[in-house]
C-alpha positions as CSV (number, residue, x, y, z in Angstrom):
1,M,0.0,0.0,0.0
2,A,2.8,2.4,0.9
3,Q,4.6,1.5,-2.3
4,Y,1.5,2.2,-4.3
5,Q,1.0,5.6,-2.6
6,L,4.6,6.5,-3.3
7,R,4.2,5.7,-7.0
8,S,1.0,7.8,-7.1
9,V,2.8,10.8,-5.6
10,Q,5.6,10.4,-8.0
11,L,3.2,10.1,-10.9
12,W,1.4,13.4,-9.9
13,R,4.7,15.2,-9.4
14,G,5.7,14.1,-12.9
15,L,2.5,15.3,-14.4
16,L,2.7,18.6,-12.6
17,A,6.3,19.1,-13.7
18,G,5.3,18.4,-17.3
19,L,2.4,20.9,-17.1
20,L,4.6,23.6,-15.6
21,A,7.2,22.9,-18.3
22,T,4.6,23.2,-21.0
23,L,3.3,26.5,-19.6
24,G,6.9,27.8,-19.4
25,L,7.4,26.7,-23.0
26,H,4.4,28.6,-24.2
27,T,5.4,31.7,-22.3
28,A,9.0,31.5,-23.7
29,M,7.6,31.0,-27.3
30,A,5.4,34.1,-26.9
31,Q,8.4,36.1,-25.7
32,N,10.7,34.8,-28.4
33,N,8.1,35.4,-31.2
34,P,6.8,38.9,-30.5
35,P,4.0,40.1,-32.7
36,K,5.0,42.3,-35.7
37,P,4.0,45.9,-35.7
38,E,1.5,46.9,-38.4
39,A,2.4,50.6,-38.0
40,I,4.2,53.1,-35.7
41,Y,2.7,56.5,-35.0
42,G,4.8,59.4,-33.5
43,T,8.5,60.0,-33.2
44,G,9.0,60.3,-29.5
45,S,11.8,58.6,-27.5
46,K,9.3,56.5,-25.5
47,S,7.0,53.9,-26.9
48,F,4.2,51.5,-26.0
49,K,2.5,48.5,-27.8
50,L,-1.2,48.6,-28.4
51,A,-3.3,45.8,-30.0
52,T,-6.6,46.5,-31.8
53,G,-8.3,45.9,-35.1
54,S,-10.7,48.3,-36.9
55,P,-9.7,51.5,-35.1
56,G,-6.3,51.0,-36.6
57,E,-7.6,49.9,-40.0
58,L,-9.8,53.0,-40.2
59,G,-7.1,55.5,-39.1
60,L,-8.5,56.6,-35.7
61,L,-5.6,55.1,-33.9
62,Q,-3.2,57.2,-36.0
63,A,-5.1,60.4,-35.2
64,L,-5.0,59.6,-31.4
65,G,-1.4,58.3,-31.4
66,E,0.0,61.4,-33.2
67,A,-1.9,63.8,-30.9
68,F,-0.6,61.9,-27.8
69,D,3.0,61.9,-29.1
70,K,2.9,65.7,-29.3
71,K,2.0,65.8,-25.6
72,E,4.1,62.9,-24.2
73,G,6.8,62.2,-26.8
74,A,5.8,58.5,-27.0
75,R,5.4,56.4,-30.1
76,L,2.4,54.2,-30.5
77,I,3.3,50.7,-31.9
78,W,0.2,49.2,-33.4
79,I,-0.2,45.5,-33.3
80,K,-3.1,44.5,-35.7
81,A,-5.4,42.0,-34.0
82,G,-9.1,41.4,-33.5
83,S,-10.6,41.6,-30.0
84,G,-10.0,38.0,-29.2
85,A,-6.4,38.0,-30.3
86,S,-5.8,41.4,-28.6
87,L,-7.0,40.0,-25.3
88,N,-4.7,37.0,-25.6
89,L,-1.8,39.3,-26.4
90,L,-2.5,41.3,-23.3
91,K,-2.9,38.1,-21.2
92,T,0.5,36.8,-22.3
93,Q,2.1,40.2,-21.7
94,Q,3.1,40.8,-25.3
95,V,1.4,44.2,-25.5
96,D,1.0,47.0,-23.0
97,M,-2.6,47.8,-23.7
98,I,-5.5,47.0,-26.0
99,M,-8.7,48.5,-27.4
100,V,-11.5,46.0,-27.8
101,H,-15.2,45.5,-28.2
102,A,-15.9,42.3,-26.3
103,P,-17.6,43.3,-23.0
104,E,-18.1,39.8,-21.6
105,A,-14.5,38.8,-22.3
106,V,-13.3,42.1,-20.8
107,N,-15.3,41.4,-17.6
108,K,-13.6,38.0,-17.3
109,A,-10.1,39.6,-17.9
110,I,-10.7,42.1,-15.1
111,A,-12.0,39.4,-12.8
112,E,-9.0,37.2,-13.4
113,G,-6.6,40.1,-12.8
114,W,-4.6,40.3,-16.0
115,A,-6.2,43.4,-17.3
116,T,-6.6,46.8,-15.5
117,D,-7.6,50.4,-16.0
118,R,-10.7,49.6,-18.0
119,T,-11.9,52.8,-19.7
120,L,-15.0,53.1,-21.9
121,I,-13.8,55.1,-24.9
122,G,-16.6,55.1,-27.5
123,S,-18.9,53.0,-29.7
124,N,-20.3,52.3,-33.1
125,E,-23.0,49.8,-34.1
126,F,-23.4,46.7,-36.3
127,Y,-25.2,46.8,-39.6
128,I,-26.4,43.7,-41.4
129,V,-25.6,44.3,-45.0
130,G,-26.5,42.2,-47.9
131,P,-27.5,41.9,-51.6
132,K,-30.0,44.5,-52.8
133,S,-32.4,41.7,-53.8
134,D,-32.6,40.7,-50.0
135,P,-33.5,37.1,-50.6
136,A,-34.1,36.5,-46.9
137,N,-36.3,39.7,-46.6
138,I,-34.4,40.9,-43.5
139,K,-35.6,44.4,-44.2
140,A,-38.8,43.3,-42.5
141,A,-36.9,41.8,-39.5
142,S,-38.0,42.9,-36.0
143,S,-34.5,42.3,-34.4
144,G,-31.0,41.1,-35.2
145,V,-32.1,37.6,-34.1
146,D,-35.1,37.7,-36.4
147,A,-32.8,38.8,-39.3
148,Y,-30.4,35.9,-38.7
149,S,-33.3,33.4,-38.4
150,R,-34.6,34.6,-41.8
151,I,-31.2,34.2,-43.4
152,A,-30.8,30.6,-42.0
153,K,-34.3,29.6,-43.0
154,V,-33.7,30.2,-46.7
155,Q,-29.9,29.4,-46.4
156,A,-28.9,32.6,-48.1
157,K,-25.1,33.0,-48.2
158,F,-23.7,34.6,-45.0
159,I,-20.1,35.6,-44.4
160,S,-18.6,35.1,-40.9
161,R,-15.2,36.3,-39.8
162,G,-14.8,33.2,-37.7
163,D,-11.8,34.7,-36.0
164,K,-12.9,35.1,-32.3
165,S,-12.9,38.8,-32.8
166,G,-15.5,41.0,-31.1
167,T,-17.6,41.0,-34.3
168,H,-17.4,37.2,-34.4
169,Q,-18.3,36.9,-30.7
170,K,-21.3,39.2,-31.3
171,E,-22.4,37.1,-34.3
172,M,-22.2,33.9,-32.3
173,D,-24.3,35.5,-29.5
174,I,-27.0,36.3,-32.0
175,W,-27.0,32.7,-33.5
176,K,-27.2,31.4,-29.9
177,K,-30.2,33.7,-29.1
178,A,-31.8,32.5,-32.3
179,G,-31.2,28.8,-31.3
180,I,-29.5,28.1,-34.6
181,P,-26.1,26.5,-35.1
182,P,-24.8,28.1,-38.3
183,E,-23.5,25.4,-40.6
184,G,-23.8,24.4,-44.2
185,N,-22.5,25.6,-47.6
186,W,-24.4,28.9,-47.2
187,Y,-22.3,29.8,-44.1
188,I,-18.8,31.0,-45.3
189,V,-16.0,31.6,-42.9
190,T,-13.1,34.0,-43.8
191,N,-10.9,34.0,-40.8
192,D,-10.0,37.6,-41.8
193,F,-10.5,41.2,-40.7
194,M,-13.5,43.4,-41.3
195,T,-12.7,45.1,-44.7
196,A,-11.5,41.8,-46.2
197,S,-14.6,40.1,-45.0
198,L,-16.8,42.9,-46.4
199,K,-15.1,42.4,-49.8
200,K,-15.7,38.7,-49.6
201,A,-19.4,39.3,-48.9
202,N,-19.6,41.6,-52.0
203,A,-17.9,38.9,-54.2
204,E,-20.3,36.2,-52.9
205,N,-23.4,38.5,-53.0
206,A,-23.8,37.5,-49.3
207,Y,-25.1,38.9,-46.1
208,F,-22.5,40.1,-43.6
209,M,-22.5,41.9,-40.2
210,T,-20.2,44.9,-40.4
211,D,-19.5,47.6,-37.9
212,S,-20.9,51.0,-38.9
213,S,-17.5,52.7,-38.9
214,T,-16.1,50.2,-41.5
215,W,-19.2,50.6,-43.7
216,V,-19.0,54.4,-43.7
217,A,-15.3,54.4,-44.6
218,E,-15.2,51.3,-46.9
219,K,-18.6,50.8,-48.5
220,E,-17.1,51.5,-51.9
221,V,-15.4,48.1,-51.8
222,A,-18.9,46.5,-51.6
223,P,-21.0,48.1,-54.4
224,Q,-23.3,45.1,-54.6
225,L,-24.4,45.4,-51.0
226,Q,-26.5,47.8,-48.9
227,I,-27.6,48.2,-45.3
228,L,-30.6,45.9,-44.8
229,Y,-31.0,45.8,-41.1
230,R,-29.9,48.2,-38.3
231,G,-31.3,49.6,-35.0
232,D,-31.3,46.7,-32.6
233,R,-30.0,47.9,-29.2
234,F,-28.1,44.6,-28.9
235,L,-26.1,45.5,-32.0
236,V,-24.6,48.6,-30.4
237,N,-20.8,48.0,-30.1
238,T,-19.0,49.5,-27.1
239,Y,-15.2,49.9,-27.0
240,D,-13.0,49.5,-23.9
241,A,-9.3,50.3,-23.4
242,L,-7.4,48.0,-21.1
243,A,-3.8,48.0,-19.7
244,A,-1.6,45.2,-18.5
245,P,-1.2,45.1,-14.7
246,A,1.4,47.3,-13.1
247,G,5.0,46.0,-13.5
248,S,4.0,43.3,-16.0
249,T,5.2,44.9,-19.2
250,P,8.0,47.4,-19.8
251,D,5.9,50.3,-21.1
252,R,2.7,49.8,-19.3
253,D,2.8,53.1,-17.5
254,I,3.0,55.2,-20.7
255,A,0.1,53.0,-22.1
256,V,-2.0,54.0,-19.0
257,K,-1.3,57.7,-19.8
258,F,-2.5,57.1,-23.3
259,I,-5.7,55.5,-22.0
260,Q,-6.2,58.5,-19.8
261,F,-5.6,60.8,-22.8
262,V,-8.2,58.9,-25.0
263,G,-10.7,59.3,-22.2
264,S,-10.0,63.0,-21.7
265,N,-11.8,65.9,-23.3
266,E,-9.1,66.2,-25.9
267,G,-9.1,62.5,-26.8
268,Q,-12.9,62.3,-26.9
269,T,-13.1,65.4,-29.2
270,I,-10.8,63.5,-31.7
271,I,-13.2,60.5,-31.5
272,Q,-16.3,62.7,-31.9
273,N,-15.0,64.4,-35.0
274,Y,-13.0,61.6,-36.7
275,G,-14.3,61.0,-40.2
276,K,-16.5,64.1,-40.5
277,S,-14.2,66.0,-42.9
278,Q,-13.8,63.0,-45.2
279,Y,-17.1,61.1,-44.9
280,K,-19.5,63.9,-43.7
281,E,-20.2,61.9,-40.6
282,P,-18.1,60.7,-37.6
283,L,-17.0,57.0,-37.7
284,Y,-17.4,56.6,-33.9
285,N,-19.5,57.9,-31.1
286,D,-17.9,59.1,-27.9
287,A,-17.9,57.5,-24.4
288,A,-20.7,59.7,-23.1
289,Y,-23.0,58.3,-25.9
290,A,-21.6,54.8,-25.5
291,K,-22.3,54.7,-21.7
292,Q,-26.1,54.2,-22.3
293,Y,-25.4,51.0,-24.1
294,V,-23.1,49.4,-21.5
295,H,-24.7,46.1,-20.3
């Protein structure tokens, strides 16, 4: 009996050692393979790494980063990643901060202690766009869930990003509410960012859920599509900025200063006005507007 217990203890110690070694290997791999910057904004001597998706693609990040650099002399190093990937980069301490639209995942990150300084910075909303013929008749839908149910019922082509981004998470929430597992030849997964997926929807003459900011800025890439459903409160898309915990990344403190800047009157004014001169309407709403949709 004693010999059996000794062997059991040795076995569990071996398994624990293997697990710890695996975790250490994953951490080392992340550190040895840092994410490549998509762009760098500013010329200051200091710098910080920020992961996000659409705000970078649409130029808002550049406007904010260059304004911050003038005040603080700090370069913003943009790592292009959707919300899910951005959260993982923060968790593994590969970036100093993130800007994401995934409220439930953010709640979990805060609760687990690997994200801090949560700051609501703005919002946009999701539109369901599709072919002008609207084969699923989602123009008559009463909600986002109803629109998705109509699409699935006739098996009209639907484009999914499928990349665990904030957009993909919201899409899956809607399918779950509809009680429909999306599957079949009509359901097309891109594993790509917003603009690329919008182009794919145009090529396939398919439905797609795009954020309003991307649609305003990039609708020329999808001339076969139009907005067919909007207005569901559940489709409002709130953005949070989050930083790594104190002491966990080299440039975390300057990242926190950037978060404070984005939340300040100066930063919020940039968000309120961004896009007006080029598109005749702003691409994002500010935090004061977004606050009413936090849930």
